[in-house]
C-alpha positions as a Python dict, from the first residue, in 0.01 Angstrom:
ca = {
    (1, 'M'): (0, 0, 0),
    (2, 'L'): (-74, -21, 371),
    (3, 'A'): (290, -85, 458),
    (4, 'D'): (381, 261, 331),
    (5, 'H'): (155, 412, 598),
    (6, 'A'): (194, 175, 895),
    (7, 'D'): (461, 51, 1133),
    (8, 'A'): (363, -309, 1055),
    (9, 'V'): (112, -498, 840),
    (10, 'T'): (13, -853, 936),
    (11, 'L'): (-137, -1088, 675),
    (12, 'V'): (-352, -1357, 836),
    (13, 'E'): (-384, -1655, 599),
    (14, 'R'): (-588, -1974, 653),
    (15, 'D'): (-362, -2177, 422),
    (16, 'R'): (6, -2248, 437),
    (17, 'Y'): (153, -2109, 119),
    (18, 'P'): (331, -2351, -116),
    (19, 'D'): (692, -2281, -207),
    (20, 'G'): (614, -2238, -576),
    (21, 'P'): (327, -2174, -818),
    (22, 'E'): (113, -2462, -694),
    (23, 'H'): (-249, -2526, -601),
    (24, 'R'): (-359, -2448, -245),
    (25, 'P'): (-685, -2563, -82),
    (26, 'G'): (-811, -2218, 18),
    (27, 'L'): (-825, -2106, -344),
    (28, 'P'): (-1048, -2352, -532),
    (29, 'Q'): (-1065, -2120, -833),
    (30, 'D'): (-694, -2166, -900),
    (31, 'R'): (-783, -2483, -1093),
    (32, 'H'): (-961, -2269, -1352),
    (33, 'T'): (-882, -2013, -1620),
    (34, 'H'): (-750, -1675, -1506),
    (35, 'V'): (-665, -1361, -1700),
    (36, 'L'): (-536, -1018, -1613),
    (37, 'L'): (-728, -763, -1818),
    (38, 'E'): (-547, -469, -1979),
    (39, 'S'): (-631, -230, -1695),
    (40, 'G'): (-526, -495, -1443),
    (41, 'R'): (-191, -538, -1616),
    (42, 'Q'): (-137, -162, -1604),
    (43, 'A'): (-244, -141, -1239),
    (44, 'L'): (-26, -432, -1127),
    (45, 'E'): (274, -279, -1301),
    (46, 'R'): (217, 50, -1119),
    (47, 'L'): (190, -133, -788),
    (48, 'L'): (490, -362, -839),
    (49, 'P'): (710, -225, -1120),
    (50, 'G'): (858, -501, -1334),
    (51, 'V'): (611, -766, -1219),
    (52, 'V'): (457, -815, -1565),
    (53, 'D'): (799, -884, -1716),
    (54, 'E'): (857, -1133, -1434),
    (55, 'L'): (528, -1307, -1517),
    (56, 'R'): (627, -1319, -1884),
    (57, 'A'): (968, -1463, -1790),
    (58, 'H'): (785, -1750, -1616),
    (59, 'G'): (574, -1818, -1925),
    (60, 'A'): (270, -1591, -1895),
    (61, 'L'): (137, -1488, -2236),
    (62, 'A'): (-4, -1167, -2383),
    (63, 'I'): (-313, -1243, -2593),
    (64, 'G'): (-437, -981, -2841),
    (65, 'M'): (-804, -919, -2910),
    (66, 'P'): (-951, -973, -3157),
    (67, 'D'): (-664, -1097, -3375),
    (68, 'D'): (-541, -1390, -3161),
    (69, 'L'): (-879, -1547, -3085),
    (70, 'L'): (-1170, -1718, -3252),
    (71, 'H'): (-1436, -1516, -3070),
    (72, 'W'): (-1809, -1592, -3096),
    (73, 'Q'): (-2061, -1355, -2936),
    (74, 'A'): (-2415, -1234, -3002),
    (75, 'G'): (-2461, -1504, -3265),
    (76, 'R'): (-2163, -1395, -3477),
    (77, 'W'): (-1789, -1450, -3515),
    (78, 'Y'): (-1555, -1158, -3469),
    (79, 'R'): (-1337, -1046, -3754),
    (80, 'R'): (-970, -1097, -3665),
    (81, 'T'): (-863, -737, -3715),
    (82, 'P'): (-549, -593, -3548),
    (83, 'A'): (-550, -611, -3169),
    (84, 'T'): (-668, -303, -2983),
    (85, 'I'): (-621, -456, -2639),
    (86, 'R'): (-425, -737, -2477),
    (87, 'F'): (-470, -945, -2164),
    (88, 'V'): (-226, -1161, -1970),
    (89, 'S'): (-303, -1533, -1966),
    (90, 'A'): (-140, -1730, -1683),
    (91, 'S'): (-238, -1975, -1416),
    (92, 'R'): (-365, -1831, -1090),
    (93, 'P'): (-93, -2012, -890),
    (94, 'L'): (175, -1842, -1102),
    (95, 'V'): (26, -1493, -1058),
    (96, 'D'): (-17, -1547, -683),
    (97, 'W'): (336, -1680, -639),
    (98, 'V'): (505, -1396, -830),
    (99, 'V'): (302, -1125, -652),
    (100, 'R'): (338, -1296, -312),
    (101, 'R'): (719, -1307, -333),
    (102, 'R'): (730, -936, -408),
    (103, 'V'): (487, -839, -133),
    (104, 'L'): (635, -1054, 143),
    (105, 'A'): (982, -913, 75),
    (106, 'H'): (866, -583, 228),
    (107, 'P'): (1033, -541, 569),
    (108, 'R'): (715, -416, 741),
    (109, 'I'): (492, -699, 622),
    (110, 'R'): (469, -1022, 823),
    (111, 'L'): (272, -1337, 748),
    (112, 'V'): (75, -1554, 990),
    (113, 'E'): (-13, -1880, 812),
    (114, 'G'): (-247, -2164, 904),
    (115, 'T'): (-459, -1922, 1107),
    (116, 'E'): (-822, -1818, 1082),
    (117, 'V'): (-988, -1493, 1176),
    (118, 'T'): (-1295, -1574, 1387),
    (119, 'G'): (-1426, -1223, 1448),
    (120, 'L'): (-1357, -857, 1502),
    (121, 'T'): (-1273, -683, 1828),
    (122, 'G'): (-1392, -338, 1924),
    (123, 'D'): (-1743, -201, 1912),
    (124, 'A'): (-1993, -45, 1677),
    (125, 'T'): (-1791, 277, 1659),
    (126, 'R'): (-1440, 137, 1598),
    (127, 'V'): (-1278, -194, 1507),
    (128, 'R'): (-963, -254, 1711),
    (129, 'G'): (-838, -588, 1583),
    (130, 'V'): (-931, -949, 1509),
    (131, 'R'): (-974, -1275, 1700),
    (132, 'L'): (-764, -1568, 1578),
    (133, 'R'): (-743, -1945, 1602),
    (134, 'T'): (-520, -2208, 1453),
    (135, 'R'): (-688, -2359, 1150),
    (136, 'G'): (-832, -2703, 1210),
    (137, 'A'): (-805, -2680, 1589),
    (138, 'G'): (-1169, -2587, 1649),
    (139, 'R'): (-1249, -2382, 1957),
    (140, 'A'): (-943, -2525, 2133),
    (141, 'G'): (-726, -2340, 1885),
    (142, 'E'): (-870, -2000, 1959),
    (143, 'E'): (-616, -1770, 2115),
    (144, 'P'): (-712, -1614, 2450),
    (145, 'G'): (-622, -1268, 2322),
    (146, 'A'): (-655, -1099, 1988),
    (147, 'L'): (-440, -935, 1726),
    (148, 'P'): (-476, -560, 1782),
    (149, 'A'): (-487, -335, 1478),
    (150, 'G'): (-540, 28, 1394),
    (151, 'L'): (-702, -87, 1069),
    (152, 'V'): (-855, -419, 963),
    (153, 'L'): (-877, -477, 588),
    (154, 'D'): (-1104, -763, 478),
    (155, 'A'): (-953, -927, 168),
    (156, 'S'): (-1102, -1271, 235),
    (157, 'G'): (-1297, -1299, -90),
    (158, 'R'): (-1658, -1376, -176),
    (159, 'S'): (-1692, -1601, 131),
    (160, 'S'): (-1623, -1308, 366),
    (161, 'K'): (-1782, -1344, 710),
    (162, 'A'): (-1753, -973, 784),
    (163, 'P'): (-2130, -904, 763),
    (164, 'G'): (-2188, -1134, 1061),
    (165, 'W'): (-1885, -1003, 1250),
    (166, 'L'): (-2004, -644, 1212),
    (167, 'A'): (-2348, -744, 1339),
    (168, 'E'): (-2186, -903, 1646),
    (169, 'L'): (-2034, -563, 1729),
    (170, 'G'): (-2376, -399, 1706),
    (171, 'A'): (-2297, -238, 1371),
    (172, 'E'): (-2498, -260, 1048),
    (173, 'P'): (-2379, -499, 776),
    (174, 'A'): (-2359, -345, 431),
    (175, 'P'): (-2665, -386, 207),
    (176, 'E'): (-2604, -647, -63),
    (177, 'E'): (-2698, -649, -430),
    (178, 'R'): (-2708, -994, -588),
    (179, 'I'): (-2754, -1136, -939),
    (180, 'D'): (-2715, -1511, -990),
    (181, 'T'): (-2755, -1671, -1332),
    (182, 'G'): (-2683, -2019, -1197),
    (183, 'L'): (-2386, -2039, -1430),
    (184, 'A'): (-2154, -2330, -1359),
    (185, 'Y'): (-1828, -2412, -1526),
    (186, 'A'): (-1573, -2689, -1549),
    (187, 'T'): (-1206, -2673, -1646),
    (188, 'R'): (-943, -2918, -1762),
    (189, 'F'): (-579, -2858, -1857),
    (190, 'Y'): (-424, -2996, -2176),
    (191, 'R'): (-118, -3004, -2397),
    (192, 'A'): (-186, -2873, -2746),
    (193, 'G'): (-114, -3214, -2903),
    (194, 'G'): (-234, -3205, -3263),
    (195, 'N'): (-326, -2836, -3230),
    (196, 'K'): (34, -2707, -3228),
    (197, 'D'): (0, -2553, -3572),
    (198, 'A'): (-349, -2409, -3519),
    (199, 'P'): (-369, -2056, -3669),
    (200, 'F'): (-515, -1905, -3350),
    (201, 'R'): (-419, -1870, -2984),
    (202, 'G'): (-756, -1937, -2826),
    (203, 'I'): (-1130, -1982, -2867),
    (204, 'Y'): (-1388, -1775, -2679),
    (205, 'V'): (-1761, -1851, -2693),
    (206, 'V'): (-1982, -1614, -2491),
    (207, 'P'): (-2327, -1729, -2371),
    (208, 'D'): (-2626, -1499, -2402),
    (209, 'A'): (-3004, -1497, -2369),
    (210, 'T'): (-3049, -1714, -2679),
    (211, 'Q'): (-2754, -1951, -2628),
    (212, 'P'): (-2679, -2074, -2273),
    (213, 'Y'): (-2343, -2245, -2337),
    (214, 'G'): (-1996, -2092, -2318),
    (215, 'G'): (-1639, -2199, -2362),
    (216, 'L'): (-1284, -2070, -2342),
    (217, 'I'): (-955, -2221, -2460),
    (218, 'L'): (-639, -2030, -2369),
    (219, 'P'): (-266, -2103, -2355),
    (220, 'M'): (-67, -2049, -2038),
    (221, 'E'): (280, -2115, -1899),
    (222, 'D'): (460, -2452, -1931),
    (223, 'D'): (302, -2518, -2272),
    (224, 'R'): (-31, -2590, -2107),
    (225, 'W'): (-377, -2490, -2226),
    (226, 'A'): (-682, -2429, -2007),
    (227, 'V'): (-1017, -2546, -2147),
    (228, 'L'): (-1325, -2413, -1971),
    (229, 'L'): (-1686, -2507, -2050),
    (230, 'S'): (-1983, -2332, -1893),
    (231, 'G'): (-2361, -2339, -1889),
    (232, 'L'): (-2639, -2138, -1733),
    (233, 'R'): (-2881, -2281, -1478),
    (234, 'G'): (-3012, -2618, -1599),
    (235, 'C'): (-2729, -2650, -1854),
    (236, 'E'): (-2434, -2717, -1623),
    (237, 'P'): (-2129, -2899, -1766),
    (238, 'P'): (-2043, -3245, -1629),
    (239, 'T'): (-1714, -3306, -1447),
    (240, 'D'): (-1649, -3661, -1569),
    (241, 'E'): (-1410, -3696, -1863),
    (242, 'A'): (-1655, -3831, -2119),
    (243, 'G'): (-1931, -3591, -2019),
    (244, 'F'): (-1699, -3291, -2028),
    (245, 'T'): (-1581, -3374, -2380),
    (246, 'A'): (-1934, -3442, -2505),
    (247, 'F'): (-2059, -3115, -2354),
    (248, 'A'): (-1844, -2925, -2606),
    (249, 'D'): (-2091, -3042, -2872),
    (250, 'C'): (-2346, -2803, -2718),
    (251, 'L'): (-2147, -2502, -2836),
    (252, 'P'): (-2260, -2327, -3155),
    (253, 'H'): (-1972, -2459, -3371),
    (254, 'P'): (-1769, -2786, -3373),
    (255, 'V'): (-1433, -2603, -3378),
    (256, 'F'): (-1419, -2619, -2996),
    (257, 'R'): (-1480, -2995, -2981),
    (258, 'E'): (-1232, -3051, -3264),
    (259, 'W'): (-960, -2878, -3062),
    (260, 'I'): (-1031, -3093, -2755),
    (261, 'D'): (-1024, -3414, -2961),
    (262, 'K'): (-672, -3331, -3087),
    (263, 'A'): (-536, -3222, -2747),
    (264, 'E'): (-365, -3428, -2475),
    (265, 'P'): (-537, -3409, -2134),
    (266, 'L'): (-314, -3343, -1834),
    (267, 'T'): (-557, -3326, -1542),
    (268, 'A'): (-896, -3428, -1415),
    (269, 'V'): (-1196, -3203, -1471),
    (270, 'H'): (-1273, -2956, -1192),
    (271, 'G'): (-1610, -2784, -1150),
    (272, 'Y'): (-1709, -2453, -994),
    (273, 'R'): (-2051, -2304, -916),
    (274, 'A'): (-2006, -1997, -692),
    (275, 'T'): (-2058, -1747, -973),
    (276, 'A'): (-2313, -1497, -845),
    (277, 'N'): (-2246, -1123, -872),
    (278, 'V'): (-2255, -985, -516),
    (279, 'R'): (-2186, -621, -434),
    (280, 'R'): (-2166, -519, -68),
    (281, 'R'): (-2254, -151, -44),
    (282, 'Y'): (-2012, -34, 223),
    (283, 'D'): (-2023, 302, 44),
    (284, 'R'): (-2384, 358, 153),
    (285, 'P'): (-2477, 524, 483),
    (286, 'G'): (-2506, 299, 784),
    (287, 'R'): (-2395, 246, 1141),
    (288, 'R'): (-2054, 94, 1070),
    (289, 'P'): (-1731, 126, 1265),
    (290, 'A'): (-1419, 319, 1180),
    (291, 'G'): (-1106, 112, 1126),
    (292, 'F'): (-1261, -147, 893),
    (293, 'L'): (-1235, -165, 512),
    (294, 'A'): (-1340, -427, 255),
    (295, 'V'): (-1157, -485, -72),
    (296, 'G'): (-1152, -734, -359),
    (297, 'E'): (-1430, -989, -367),
    (298, 'A'): (-1510, -921, -2),
    (299, 'L'): (-1636, -590, -140),
    (300, 'C'): (-1768, -700, -480),
    (301, 'A'): (-1765, -1050, -627),
    (302, 'F'): (-1822, -1094, -1000),
    (303, 'N'): (-1931, -1377, -1220),
    (304, 'P'): (-1585, -1524, -1293),
    (305, 'V'): (-1670, -1572, -1661),
    (306, 'Y'): (-1592, -1201, -1712),
    (307, 'G'): (-1235, -1242, -1586),
    (308, 'Q'): (-1249, -926, -1371),
    (309, 'G'): (-1150, -1044, -1022),
    (310, 'M'): (-771, -1000, -1023),
    (311, 'T'): (-797, -678, -1223),
    (312, 'V'): (-1044, -517, -982),
    (313, 'A'): (-831, -622, -684),
    (314, 'A'): (-534, -441, -839),
    (315, 'L'): (-749, -134, -909),
    (316, 'N'): (-864, -145, -544),
    (317, 'A'): (-502, -132, -432),
    (318, 'L'): (-433, 170, -652),
    (319, 'A'): (-740, 346, -511),
    (320, 'L'): (-622, 267, -157),
    (321, 'R'): (-281, 416, -230),
    (322, 'A'): (-433, 731, -379),
    (323, 'A'): (-665, 774, -81),
    (324, 'L'): (-389, 726, 176),
    (325, 'D'): (-137, 941, -12),
    (326, 'G'): (-383, 1226, -64),
    (327, 'T'): (-304, 1548, 120),
    (328, 'R'): (-619, 1749, 49),
    (329, 'R'): (-851, 1559, 285),
    (330, 'A'): (-801, 1326, 581),
    (331, 'P'): (-839, 958, 478),
    (332, 'T'): (-1131, 865, 702),
    (333, 'T'): (-1269, 512, 690),
    (334, 'R'): (-1585, 619, 512),
    (335, 'R'): (-1400, 831, 257),
    (336, 'V'): (-1151, 556, 175),
    (337, 'Q'): (-1424, 292, 150),
    (338, 'R'): (-1614, 510, -95),
    (339, 'A'): (-1300, 543, -306),
    (340, 'L'): (-1259, 166, -305),
    (341, 'S'): (-1623, 113, -393),
    (342, 'A'): (-1598, 355, -684),
    (343, 'T'): (-1335, 136, -848),
    (344, 'V'): (-1571, -163, -869),
    (345, 'R'): (-1854, 30, -1034),
    (346, 'P'): (-1743, -9, -1400),
    (347, 'A'): (-1682, -383, -1359),
    (348, 'W'): (-2020, -423, -1188),
    (349, 'T'): (-2185, -239, -1477),
    (350, 'V'): (-2030, -486, -1723),
    (351, 'S'): (-2091, -813, -1538),
    (352, 'A'): (-2419, -735, -1362),
    (353, 'G'): (-2548, -545, -1664),
    (354, 'G'): (-2495, -849, -1883),
    (355, 'D'): (-2611, -1111, -1634),
    (356, 'R'): (-2938, -947, -1538),
    (357, 'L'): (-3053, -996, -1899),
    (358, 'L'): (-2995, -1371, -1898),
    (359, 'P'): (-3286, -1614, -1855),
    (360, 'G'): (-3319, -1756, -1507),
    (361, 'A'): (-3122, -1479, -1338),
    (362, 'V'): (-3235, -1436, -976),
    (363, 'G'): (-3152, -1196, -694),
    (364, 'N'): (-3257, -857, -568),
    (365, 'A'): (-3068, -681, -850),
    (366, 'A'): (-3180, -915, -1130),
    (367, 'G'): (-3433, -829, -1396),
    (368, 'V'): (-3462, -533, -1628),
    (369, 'R'): (-3654, -232, -1507),
    (370, 'A'): (-3836, -8, -1753),
    (371, 'V'): (-3569, 256, -1708),
    (372, 'D'): (-3302, -1, -1808),
    (373, 'R'): (-3465, -114, -2132),
    (374, 'P'): (-3326, 158, -2363),
    (375, 'G'): (-2976, 82, -2237),
    (376, 'A'): (-3027, -292, -2284),
    (377, 'W'): (-3151, -233, -2639),
    (378, 'Y'): (-2849, -14, -2716),
    (379, 'M'): (-2607, -270, -2571),
    (380, 'S'): (-2758, -549, -2779),
    (381, 'R'): (-2680, -342, -3090),
    (382, 'V'): (-2329, -272, -2962),
    (383, 'A'): (-2260, -643, -2909),
    (384, 'R'): (-2369, -740, -3260),
    (385, 'R'): (-2184, -454, -3431),
    (386, 'A'): (-1866, -507, -3229),
    (387, 'T'): (-1805, -833, -3417),
    (388, 'G'): (-1760, -666, -3754),
    (389, 'D'): (-1710, -293, -3698),
    (390, 'P'): (-1355, -213, -3579),
    (391, 'V'): (-1460, 120, -3421),
    (392, 'V'): (-1742, -32, -3216),
    (393, 'G'): (-1531, -340, -3140),
    (394, 'A'): (-1240, -134, -3007),
    (395, 'A'): (-1471, 65, -2778),
    (396, 'F'): (-1649, -248, -2658),
    (397, 'R'): (-1319, -422, -2575),
    (398, 'A'): (-1188, -114, -2394),
    (399, 'V'): (-1500, -109, -2175),
    (400, 'T'): (-1501, -483, -2099),
    (401, 'G'): (-1125, -462, -2038),
    (402, 'L'): (-1199, -190, -1779),
    (403, 'V'): (-969, 56, -1957),
    (404, 'V'): (-1243, 317, -2011),
    (405, 'P'): (-1582, 368, -1844),
    (406, 'P'): (-1903, 232, -2002),
    (407, 'S'): (-1992, 586, -2111),
    (408, 'A'): (-1725, 547, -2384),
    (409, 'L'): (-1982, 344, -2577),
    (410, 'L'): (-2180, 666, -2619),
    (411, 'A'): (-1896, 855, -2791),
    (412, 'P'): (-2018, 1014, -3116),
    (413, 'A'): (-1827, 784, -3354),
    (414, 'V'): (-1949, 476, -3169),
    (415, 'A'): (-2308, 597, -3132),
    (416, 'R'): (-2331, 678, -3505),
    (417, 'A'): (-2217, 328, -3596),
    (418, 'V'): (-2452, 168, -3343),
    (419, 'L'): (-2762, 373, -3423),
    (420, 'L'): (-2734, 473, -3787),
    (421, 'R'): (-2537, 210, -3974),
    (422, 'P'): (-2656, -137, -4074),
    (423, 'E'): (-2499, -438, -3915),
    (424, 'P'): (-2152, -486, -4064),
    (425, 'H'): (-2032, -806, -4224),
    (426, 'A'): (-1909, -1069, -3979),
    (427, 'P'): (-1766, -1411, -4067),
    (428, 'A'): (-2019, -1691, -4096),
    (429, 'E'): (-1753, -1946, -3996),
    (430, 'P'): (-1459, -1923, -3752),
    (431, 'P'): (-1200, -1703, -3932),
    (432, 'M'): (-885, -1910, -3945),
    (433, 'E'): (-670, -1628, -4078),
    (434, 'Q'): (-586, -1290, -3931),
    (435, 'E'): (-679, -997, -4150),
    (436, 'P'): (-402, -800, -4327),
    (437, 'G'): (-217, -563, -4098),
    (438, 'T'): (-249, -802, -3804),
    (439, 'G'): (60, -945, -3641),
    (440, 'R'): (157, -1104, -3313),
}
C-alpha cells in the first residue's frame, strides 16, 4: 500500500528469510495453528488479487463452519448445519511465503535482512527515520548513520519497542489496555494416520469460565494436521510428548484424545505463552510525532486463540490504502492512525470481551464493570443458542469472523431468538454426521 504513494519502501527485517515456506526464528508462532478468517480472506484477495487461489494451489484448505467441524462451546456441541462462513487453514510459513513473494516483486520495495531497528530519529514533533545495526553484532554493528524516511511504519508485532523509542524522542507513548488470562498453548503436527476416514475436518473446543481447557485440530497443506491444546492460568499444557497426549484427557469429551491416539506424530511439541490482549491507543490524544504509524500487533495484539492476527493485519492494510487514496481530506499522521485503530475495534471487542470474563484474567482492562454486565449476560445467551439455532449461529460466526460488527447480534431476528425463545436442541454427543443440505 505504501509503495503506491512513495518513491521507495524499505522493509527492515531482523531475520533472513528462508527460500520457501519454512520456519524462521523471529516468528515463534509459526510453529502453531494459523487461520485466515473470512474477512481476512476477502481483505487479502483485495490487496493481492489471486493470492487465495495461490494458497489453495499450495494446499491451503477452506473449512466451513459449522458443517466441517466438531465444535464444542458454552457446554454444548454445535449442530453441523450448512456452512455460513469459511476460513482458510494453512501453516503460517506458507502464508508468509506466498504473500512475501508477491510483495517483494514490487519494483519500489527493497528488503534489508539480518538488520535490527534500534531506535527512531527525529524529535517529538516528527520522526525522520530509524537507527539500524546488523543483527547479532551488538553495539559494534550499529551503523554510524541512520535510514532516513518520510514515514516510519511499525509492523514489528506484539514485542514492539516503539513505546520506549517515542519516549526517547520526548514524545508520549500510547496508553495501553491489557487483558491477560494466562492462557498457554502447545502444538504438535501429525499425519491423520487412522483418522483418514473421519467424518469431520476438525475439532474445536473453546474454553470458558466453567471449563479452562481448549483444543483445536485442523488440516493444512502437505496432508498435515495441527493439534493445539490450551489451558488458562494454572492449567497450562505440558510440552513433553506423554504429557501433551495425556492433557487431551482434560477436555470435555474423549473424541479429541481418540483422534490423537490414531494419528502419526511428525514433530516435537512446541509451547507458547505470550497471549495477552494488548491495545496501544495511538488513536487517543497525546504528544506524538508526525511521520510514525503502528499497524498489526504493534498496534493491537490479540489472544491468538481467536485466530484474528493475520486477518486484522490485512484489514489494517486496506484501511491504510483507503486513507492514503482518499481525496476529501489530507492523510495526516493522526487521521491515518485513527483509521487504522478503527479497524482493530471489532476484533478487540470479540477477544477482549470474551477474555475479561474468564477467571484469573488480569490487567487494567480486565474485569466486568457494572455497565458491562447486561452485555455479558446477553452474550452468554448468544453463545448457548448459537450451538443449536441456525439464525443465532450464523450471526455469531459472522461477528467472530469479523465480517460484520458486534452490533449485528442485536438485529431483530437474532435478539428475538436470544431473548424470547427457549434454548434450542443441541447434540449431547459430538455429531458425526452433517445435517441434510450440508455439503463440502
